[in-house]
C-alpha positions in Angstrom: -46.3 89.5 74.2 -47.8 86.1 74.3 -50.5 87.8 71.7 -47.4 88.7 68.9 -46.4 85.4 69.2 -50.1 83.9 68.5 -50.4 86.4 65.5 -46.6 85.7 63.8 -48.0 82.0 64.5 -50.9 82.6 62.5 -49.2 84.5 59.5 -46.4 81.3 59.4 -49.7 78.9 59.6 -51.2 80.8 56.6 -48.3 80.6 54.5 -47.3 77.0 55.4 -49.5 75.1 57.8 -53.4 75.7 56.4 -55.4 73.2 58.2 -57.1 71.1 55.6 -60.2 69.0 56.0 -58.7 65.6 57.5 -56.3 68.1 59.8 -59.5 70.3 61.1 -62.0 67.4 61.7 -59.1 65.3 63.8 -58.9 68.5 66.0 -62.9 68.5 66.3 -63.1 65.1 66.8 -60.6 65.4 70.0 -62.5 68.4 71.1 -65.7 66.4 71.0 -64.1 63.4 72.6 -62.9 65.7 75.5 -59.3 64.8 74.8 -56.5 67.2 76.5 -56.1 70.0 73.7 -52.0 69.1 73.7 -51.7 68.1 70.3 -48.9 70.3 68.6 -49.6 73.5 66.8 -50.3 73.6 62.7 -47.0 75.2 62.7 -45.1 72.5 64.6 -46.5 70.2 62.7 -45.7 71.2 59.8 -42.4 71.7 61.1 -42.6 67.6 61.8 -43.5 67.0 58.1 -40.3 69.3 56.8 -37.7 67.6 59.7 -39.0 64.3 58.3 -38.3 65.0 54.4 -35.2 66.5 55.5 -34.3 63.2 56.4 -35.9 61.2 53.7 -37.7 59.1 56.3 -39.3 56.0 55.2 -39.7 54.5 58.6 -41.4 56.9 61.8 -41.5 56.0 65.3 -44.2 58.2 67.0 -44.2 58.1 71.3 -47.5 59.2 71.8 -50.1 59.5 69.2 -53.0 61.4 71.3 -55.8 62.1 68.7 -53.7 61.4 65.9 -52.9 65.0 64.7 -49.1 65.0 64.8 -49.3 61.4 62.9 -51.1 62.9 60.3 -48.6 65.6 59.7 -45.4 62.9 59.8 -47.6 60.4 57.8 -48.1 62.8 55.2 -44.3 63.2 54.7 -43.4 59.4 54.0 -42.5 58.1 50.4 -45.2 55.9 49.1 -43.9 52.7 50.5 -42.9 54.5 53.9 -44.4 53.3 57.4 -45.3 54.5 60.4 -45.6 53.6 63.8 -47.4 55.3 66.5 -47.4 53.9 70.2 -50.5 55.5 72.8 -51.3 53.7 76.3 -54.8 55.3 75.8 -57.4 52.8 73.7 -59.8 55.0 73.9 -57.3 57.9 72.3 -56.1 54.9 69.9 -59.2 54.5 68.4 -60.0 58.1 67.5 -56.3 58.3 66.3 -57.0 55.4 63.7 -60.3 57.1 62.3 -58.7 60.5 61.8 -55.6 58.8 60.7 -58.4 56.7 57.9 -60.0 59.9 57.2 -56.5 61.5 56.3 -56.6 58.4 53.8 -53.1 56.8 56.3 -54.5 53.7 57.8 -51.9 51.7 55.1 -48.8 53.5 56.3 -49.8 54.6 60.2 -50.2 51.7 62.9 -51.5 53.0 65.9 -50.3 50.4 68.6 -51.9 50.7 71.9 -49.9 49.9 75.5 -47.0 51.4 77.6 -44.4 52.8 75.3 -42.0 51.6 78.1 -43.1 47.7 77.5 -43.4 48.0 73.5 -40.2 49.5 73.2 -38.0 46.8 74.7 -40.1 44.7 73.0 -39.3 46.4 69.5 -35.8 46.0 70.1 -36.1 42.6 71.1 -37.9 41.2 68.1 -35.1 42.8 65.9 -37.2 45.7 64.5 -35.8 47.6 62.0 -34.1 51.0 62.7 -36.7 54.1 62.5 -35.2 56.9 60.2 -37.0 59.7 62.6 -38.3 59.4 66.3 -41.2 61.7 67.6 -41.0 61.9 71.5 -44.1 63.6 73.0 -45.2 61.5 76.2 -45.4 61.9 79.5 -43.0 63.5 80.4 -40.8 61.9 84.0 -39.9 59.1 81.4 -38.4 61.2 78.6 -34.7 60.0 79.0 -35.8 56.6 78.8 -37.9 56.9 76.2 -34.6 58.5 74.5 -32.5 55.3 75.5 -34.8 53.1 74.0 -35.1 55.3 70.8 -31.2 55.0 70.3 -31.3 51.3 70.3 -34.3 51.4 66.9 -32.2 54.0 65.5 -28.9 54.0 63.0 -26.7 56.8 62.1 -28.4 59.9 60.8 -31.7 59.1 62.8 -33.4 62.4 63.8 -34.6 62.1 67.5 -37.3 64.7 68.2 -38.8 65.8 71.7 -41.4 67.9 72.5 -42.1 70.5 75.5 -38.9 70.5 77.1 -38.4 74.1 78.0 -42.0 74.1 79.6 -42.3 78.1 79.9 -39.3 78.4 80.8 -40.0 76.0 84.1 -36.5 74.2 83.1 -34.4 77.1 84.4 -36.7 77.9 87.4 -35.4 76.5 90.8 -38.5 76.3 92.5 -40.2 74.0 89.9 -37.1 71.7 89.7 -39.0 68.9 91.7 -42.0 68.5 89.2 -42.0 65.7 87.7 -42.2 66.8 84.0 -39.8 69.6 84.5 -37.3 67.2 86.4 -37.6 64.5 83.1 -37.5 66.7 80.7 -34.4 68.3 82.0 -32.8 64.7 83.2 -33.1 64.3 79.1 -31.2 67.8 78.0 -28.8 67.4 80.6 -28.1 63.8 79.3 -28.0 65.2 75.6 -25.2 67.9 76.2 -22.5 65.3 76.8 -24.2 62.4 74.9 -21.5 60.4 73.4 -23.9 59.0 70.6 -25.4 62.1 69.0 -25.3 65.7 67.9 -28.0 67.8 69.9 -29.6 71.1 70.7 -32.5 72.9 72.1 -34.6 75.5 70.1 -37.1 77.2 71.8 -40.5 77.4 70.2 -43.0 80.4 71.2 -46.5 80.8 69.4 -50.1 79.6 70.0 -49.0 77.1 72.6 -46.7 79.9 74.2 -43.5 79.4 75.1 -41.8 76.3 74.8 -39.0 74.0 73.0 -37.7 71.3 71.2 -34.9 68.8 71.4 -33.5 68.0 68.0 -30.9 65.1 68.1 -29.1 63.2 65.1 -27.4 60.1 65.7 -24.0 59.5 64.8 -23.1 56.3 66.3 -25.6 53.4 67.3 -24.8 51.1 70.6 
């Protein structure tokens, strides 16, 4: 079944998500730097682009830059005067991401800020950072609910918050893996969103070259 998932992913990619030179070079740079190959797929990158366009995002926040692949897709969804902030804990990854974003012509739109997201986000809140229109969470999984709750404080009515890797190849329904930190982390988020008073949310399963996983999609209906 994995073969057909990958084949269909390639079909969709060929129609809607062909990698151009900047995206292909970003992948090559990450491989050369031995950065884990855990970026979103081209098809998922295109989905993020379309979702950001759908909410007419002018301000985007990304938690987890890695090598900048998803940041290129999201940065390209911004209007001319749009801006994006991407948070990355690893200075080496951040440097590579900045180079990849510059190659894509996005250096003036996308800022990569180094540091621990759980430290940076409260500082943004305390400083009165204006709300973001679109937030993408794709970092370490154990504190996913913490990222989400802090993201809510940087949101407004209509903000879309997307969190990646929340199905974990089906591990979220496997009792034998319930105590795995990454699985427990995404389950805490999903369980909280099922009855969260501030958002309308759901999960969509994803299959393709990244095998079986899923995305949380949440739209803020009221801010705290």
